[in-house]
N, C-alpha and C positions, 0 to 999 in steps of 0.2 A: 321396566328396566330400560327399554329402548327410548321411552319418553325422557327418562333421566339423562341418558347419554346425549340425546338431541338437544336438551337444554344446555348442557355443559358445552357442547360444540358451538351453539349460538353465542354463548357467553364469551368463549375464547375468540370467536371470529369478531365479535363486537369489540373486544379488548384490543385485538390486533389492529383493527381498523382505527380505533381511537388513538392508539400509540402512533400509528402511521400518520394520522392527521396531525397529531401534536408535533411529530418530527418534521413533517412537511411545513407546518406553521413556523416552527423554530428555524428551519432552514431558510424559509422566505425572510423571516425577521433578521437573521444573521446576514444573509446575502444581500438583501435589499435595504431594509430599514437601518440596520447598524453597520452595513458593509463598509462605508467610507470611514467611520470612526474606528472600527476594528483594524482596517488596513493601516491606518495611521499608527495605531498602537503597536502593531506587529513590526512595522518599519522602524519605529523608535526603539524597539527591543533589539532589533538586528543591527541597526546602524549606530555608530558611535563617533564622537569627535575626539581625535587624539592631537595633542599639542606636542611639538618637539621637546624632548626631555632635557632639562637643565642645560641650556645653551651656554657655551663658553665665550667670553669676551676676547677680542683680539688683544695681543700683548704689545707693549711699547719697549723699544730698545734704543740705546744710543747709537751713534753712527758706526761704532765698532762692534755692535752686537751684544753689549752688556745690558742685562734686563733692568728696566726701570719700573714697569708695571706688569704683573703676571697674574694668572688665575691659579689658585691653589685649591686642592680638594680638602674639604673640611666636613665635619658632621654637625648637624643641628640636632641637639638633644631636646626632645619635647615630651610632654606628658599630658595625659587626660586624667586629672585627679579623681573623677568619680569611679574610674576603673582600677585605681591603685588600692589593693586590699589592705596593705599594712604600710602606711606612709613612713612610719618611723624606721622600719626595717629596710624599706626601699631607699630612704635617704641615707642610711648608714652605708649601704652598698655603693650608692652612687658617689658619695662624698669622697671615698678613697680613690675613685677613678677621675673625677672631675676636679679634685683638689679645691673643693668648696666646703665650708663648714656644714655639717649635717643639719644643724638647726635651721640654717637658711633654706636648705633643700626641703626639709620637712614642712616648713611654713608654706612653701610654694605648693607642695603636694596636698596640703590640707585646705587650700583655697576653694571657695565655693564657685568655681568656674569650670568650664568644660575643657579648657586648654591653657597650658602655660609653657613658656620657653625656659628651659633650665640652663642651656649653654648653646648659643647660636654658632660659636666658632670652635667647637671641640676638634682636637687633632684626630688624625686617622687612628692612632692607637687607642685614644679614648673612645672614639665612636665604635670601633670594633669590640672593645671590652664591654661597652653597654649593650651592644647587640647580642653578645654571647650570654648575657644574663637572661635573655628572653623574659624580661619582666613585664607582666601584664600592665597595660596602661602607660608604659614608657617606650618611646620609639627613638631611633637614631636614623636620620635621613642624610644621605651623602649629597653634598652641594659644592658648587664652585664659588669661591669668594675672592675678591680682589686684594692683592697684597703688593706692597712696595718694598722690595728687598733693600733699597738704599736708604730706607728710613726717611729722614727729613730732607735729604739731598734732592734738589730740584723739585721740591714739593709744590711751589707756586707754578712751575711749568706743567706739572702733571695734573693737579687737582685730585679728585678722588671719586670713587664709585660707592654709592650708598649700599646698605644691606638690601634695600629695595630694588637694586639693579639699575640705578640711574646715575649718569655721569654729571659731576658738578665741577665748575671752574676749570681753568687751564685747558690742557689737551683733552682730558676726559669729558669735559663739558662740551667743547667745540666739536670734537669728533664722536660724540655720543652715538649717532646713527651709523657711523662707520665701524666703530669698535664693537658696538652691541650687535650681535647676530640677529637676523630677522626671525620672528616667531613663525615657524611653519605649522600649519594646521591641516589635518587630513580628516575627511569624513567618509565613512564607508561601512561595509558589513564586517562584523566581527564574529568570532565563534561563540559558543554557548556561554562561556565565562564573561564575555564582553571585554576581555583584555587583549586578545590576540586576533588579528585579522584572518580572514579566510585565505587559503593558499593563493588564490588569484589576486589578492589585494596586497600581499606582503611587500612587493617591490615599491608600492606607492606610499608606504608608511613613512612619516618624516623621521630622519635620523638626527642625532644631536648636531647642532650647527656651531660654527665658529665665526667670529667677526674678523675683520681685516687687522693684520698686524701693522704697526707703524714703526718705521725706522727713522730716527731723528737726525737733524743736522748737529745736534748737541754732542759734544765730546765730554764723556763723563770725567775724564782726567782734568780737562779744562774747567768743568763745572766745580770740581772739588777745590781746585786752586782759587777760583773766583770766590767761593763761599768762605774759604780760609782767609783770604785777604780782606773780604768785607767784614768778617768778624774781628780781624785785627784792627781795621780802621774804626769800627764802632767803639772798641775798647780804648784804643790809643787816643782818640779825640773826643771821647765821651758823648758820642752821638746816640740818639735814642732809636734810630732806624736808618735804613739806607737801601740803595739798589745799585746793581752793576749790570750793564748790558754789554755783551761782547758779540760782535758780528763781523762777518766778511762783507766789507762795503761793496765788493764787486758783484755780489749776487743777492745780498740781503739775508743770507743764511745766518741764523743765530747760533753761535757756538756755545754760549752759556748765558744764563740770565738768573740772577739771584736777588732776593730781597730779604730783609730782616726787619722785625721778627718774623719767623717762619712757623711751620707746624709739621706734625707727623701725620701724613695721610692714612697711616694704619690705625690711628686713634682719633679720627676726625670727630667721632661722637663725643669725645671728652671735651673738645673745644666748644661744641654746641652746649654741653652741660654747663661749662664755665662762662657761657655767653661771650665767647671770643670769636664769633664767626667772621669778624672783620679781618682776621688773619688769613682767611682762605683766598682772598682776592689779591693778586700780585700788584704791589704799588708801581711796578715798572710799566704796567699797562692800564691800571685802573685808578691811579691816584695822580691828579693833576697838580702842577705847581707853576709858579712864574719862573721861567728859565733863567732870568737874569742875564748877566753879561755874555753867556754863551751865545745868546741870540744876536750879538753883534756880528757874528759870522754871516748871518743871512742878510743883515742890513748892508754889510760891506759887499757881499756877493751881488745883491740887487743893484747897488749903486754902480758897481763896475760893469755889470752885464748890460745895464740900461744906457751906459755911456755918459752918465752924469758926472762921473769922476774917472780918472785914469790912474794906472799904478803909480805915476809920479806926482799925483795931486798932493797938495799940502794945505793946511789951514792954520789959523792962529787960535790956540785954545786959551780963552779968557777965564776959564774956570766956571763959567755959568752961561746959560743961553735960555732965551724965552720962546715958548711956543704956546699959542692959544691962551695967553694970559697966565701961564704957569712957568715958573723959573726952575730950570734943571741945573744941578751941580754935578761935578765929578765926585766919585765915591769918597775921596779924601778931602774935598773942598778946595783943592789946589788948582792954580792955573799953570798950564804946562807950556805956554807960548807956542811958537811955530812947531808943528808936528807933521810927519808924513803918515802914511797909512800903517806902516809897521809900528811906529810909535803909538798910534791910536790904539791898535790891538794889544800891543805889549803892555802899555800902561792901563789898558781897559778903561778908556776915557768915555764917560757918558756924554760929555759935551760933543766929542767927535762923532759919536753915533747919531746924536740928534742932528748935527750938521749934515751928515750923509743923508738922513731922511728928508731934511729940508731941501736938499739938492734935487730929490726925486719928487717930493710932494705925495699926497695920499693916493692919487690916481695911478702912480707908478709903483709906489712902495707896497701897497696891499695886494695887488695881483701876484707879485713875486712871493709874498708870504704865503698866500694860498697855494701857489704852485709848489712850494716846498712841503706842502702837506699839512700845514697847521689849520686847526679848526675842523678836521675830519679824521676818521679812523685810518690807521695805516693798513688795516686788513690783515694784521698778524693773526695766525691761526691759533688764538687762545680766547677762551670765553671771558667776557667781561671787560673788553677794551673800551676806554673812554675816548671821546672825540676831541676833547680840549675845547677852547673857546678863544676866538679872536673877534673883537668888535670891529665892524667894518663901517666906512663912511656910508651914510644913509640909514644906519641903524639908529633907533631913537636914543640909545644910551652911548653913542659915539660922540666924542668931543674933539675939537681941533687939537687939544693938548695930548690926546691919545697918540698922535703921530710921534711926538717926542718920547713919551713913556715907552711905547712899543718898540722903538728903535733899539733900546738896550734891554729888552726882555721883561719889561714891567707892564702890568695892566692886561696881560693875556695869560692863558693857561695852556699847558701842554703836558703830556706824559713823557717819562724818560725814553720810552721806545720811539715816540714821535721825534724827539730831539735827536736821538741817535740816528734814526732813519734819514732825517734831513741833513745832518752833518755827513752821513755816508754818501749822500748825493754829491757833495763837494769833493769828497775823496774819490768818487767814482766817475770823474769826468763830467759831472753835471747830471748824470742819470739817476733818477730817484727810483729805487727798487722797493718792492713789497717785502718787508721782513717776514720770514717764515721759519718753521721748525720741523716740518715733516719732509724728509728727503724722498721717501718712497713708501708706498703701501704694498703689502704682500697679501694677496687674496688667499682664501682657504685652499684653492686649487693650485697654488704656487705661482700664479701670475703676478708679476711685479709691475706696478704703476709708478713711474718716476715723476717726481715733482720738477717743474721747470721754473727758473727764476722769472719773475714778472716785473717788467718796467712800468712804473706808474706815471712817468712823465719825465721831462727834462727842463727843470726850472731855469737853468743857466747853461751857457755854452761850455764846451770842454776847455776852451782857452781861458774863460773866466775862472773855471774851477782850478786850473793850474795856477793862475795868478793868486787866487785866494789861498791856496795851499802853500805857496811860497811865502806869502806874507805871514801866515800863521806859523810856519816853520822858523822864519827869522825871528818872530816875536818870542817863541819858546827859547831859541838859542840865546837871545840877548837878555831876556828879563824873566824867564821862568825856569830857574835851575831845579826847582822841586819836581818839575814834570819831566825832566830830561831822562833818557834811557841810554846808558853807555853803549856805544856802538851803533845806535840807530838815530836817524833824524826824524823828529816827531813834529807834526803839525797839530796844534790844539789850542784850546781856549778855556780859561777859568770862568766860573760863574758864582756869584754870591747873591742869593735871592732873598728879598724880604718876604715875610709871611703875612698875607692879608688877614686882618681881623676887622670886626665891625668898627667902622669909623676911621680906618686907616691901616697902618702896618704895625706889627709887633716890633717894639723898640729893642728887644733883647735877642730874640732867636732869629736864625737865618737857615737857609738851605744852601749848603756848599756843594759845588759840583765842578767837575772837569771832564771835558770830552776831547779825546785825541786819537790820532791815527798815524800809521806808519807802515813801512818806511815812507817818508814823504814823497820820494821819487817814484814809488810803486806801492801805493797803499794796499795792504793785504789784511790788516787787522784794525778794527775800531773798538775803542773802549769808552764807555760813559760811566762815570762814578758820581753818585749822588749821596750825600750824607745829610740827614735831617737833624737840625738843632745841635750841632757840635758844641761842646762846652769849652774846649781848650782855645779855640779861635773861631770867629765867625766866617773867616775868609776861605774861599775855595782854593786859593793858591797855597794855603798853609795846611790844608787838610785833604781834600779830595785829590789834589794834584799829587800828593805824596802817595796815596793809595794807588793812583794810576801808574806812577813810576814803578812801584814795587811789583804790581801785577803785570805790567807790560814787560818788565825785565825777566819775568818767569815764563810768560806765554810765548814771546817771540821764539826762543829756542825750542820750546815744547812743540810748536807748530812747524818747525823747520824753516822759519823765515830768517834768511841769512842777514848778518849785519851789513 
C-alpha cells in the first residue's frame, strides 16, 4: 500500500514539474520569441483611427446674406442584397416611401452584388421612415449634400459640388479648399467595442468640421435683373447665347455676371448624362472672342497717353488704309473725310483706329495693350478663366498687318471679363483693378476675413482716362441713341465682331457687344453686354446697346446712383 502511494506521489510530482516546464517554455516563447508580434497585435486592437464624421462645407451668400449655396441634411438609402430575405416584400414597403416603382427597387434588391444605392438623396422624412422599418439588409445613412436654393440663378458663378464631395467650376471649384473643411484624423486607444475612446482620450477625438463661409460682392436682386434682361435680349434679337458682366469700376467688385445658356447646379449630373458639360464653364471667363470695335477704346487711350495724338487731333478718313500689304476699310465701306477723335469713336471708324496705331507703331502700341491686361488672366476668383491671346512683334506668327487689325479688335482674343476689366480701368482714372467676387470669408469660429481691392497696374494716366471718358460720352450723346439712359450721362462703345473660321471669317454671323459706364463724371457702374450670333441685326449698336440701355435704366436706381 505504501509502495502504491509512493508511485502516485512521484507521478504527480513529475506531472507538476512537466506542466511547470511547459508553462515556463510557453512563457519564454510568448515573452521573447513572439513578444514583439503580440505587442503589435495588442496595440492594433486597442488603438483605432477615427476620421471626423461627415464634415459640412462652408456656405455661399450674396452681399445681403441671401443663401446661394448651402448644405442640406439628406439620407442615403442603401442595401446589401444578399441580406434581404424577401426582395419583393421589401421593395413594396420601400416603394411607398421613396416614390419609386416597386419593380425597379425589386430588380436592384435581386442583383448579384454586395451593395446597391437605392436613393442617394432621400429627404429627412423618407430616411426616418426607412430607418423605422428596421429592415434587414437595408440601411439609411444621414449625410450632408450641396443644394442651390436659387436654382439656375448665378449657376455659372457658383459651379457645383459633386456627390463625391469635390467642387467644380465657378466659386465652388476656385475655393474648393476653403469651402471644403479639412479632414481631421485621430489615432488613439478606444474601449472594448472599438467605437468610443477611453476617458482620457475623449477631448482629443475630432468633431464634425465646417469650411469657411463666403459672402459675395454679388447682389442677388441685381443678378436677377441681369438674367432677366439677358433672356429678353436673346429672345428679342434671336441670339443663340450671350453674357453680361456688371461691376463697380472703382474696386473691381462684380455685382452680377450671367451667361446663357445656363444650367441647374442641383441637377448637374443630368447635363453630364446629356453630354452637355460645356454648359458648366461660364463664357464670361472661359470663352474668348475678338472684341471688335470696343477695342478702339484702348487704341485711343494708348495714342493719347503716349502723346502721339492730342484731344484736338484730326485726320482725313479716305475710307481705306494700307498696313503691311493689307488694305483695311471702314465697316460700311464709306469715306468720312476730315474727322476728330469724337467722330472717329462715334462712327466707329476702322480707318481711324488704324491711323492711331500707325502714329504709335508696334513698339508703343503693344506695351499698352499688355498693360491693359490682354493676353493674361485677370485673376478673377472663378475656376476656368482663359488668358486670351495677343500676338506680339517678335512672335513667329505676328505680321506687320496685325498692327492694323489689332487696332480695331480683330486678330486677337479676349474674354468678356477681360474687356470689362480693361474698360473699367479707363472709368477708374487709369487704375486697372482685379475683378473679384468674394467680399469676405467667415471662418467657423466667427472670425471675418475681409477682401481688399487689388490694383493690377495703371496703364494710362488719370488725365488720359478723363479725356477718353469725355470722348466716349460725347460719342454716345451724338451718335448712339440706342445706348443712352435717361437722366444719366453714359460713356461707352459698340462692338461688332466677326467670328473666325478656318480660312477666314464667317460671312453671316457676328458677335454683337456694347460696354458702357456711368455716370460719366463719376463712374460707379460698368456693364458689358455680349450677344452671340443675333439674327435680327449683326450690329452691336442695334442689339447689345439696346440691352445695355434697358439694363442700366433699371440698375442705376436700384443701386442708389443719382441721376
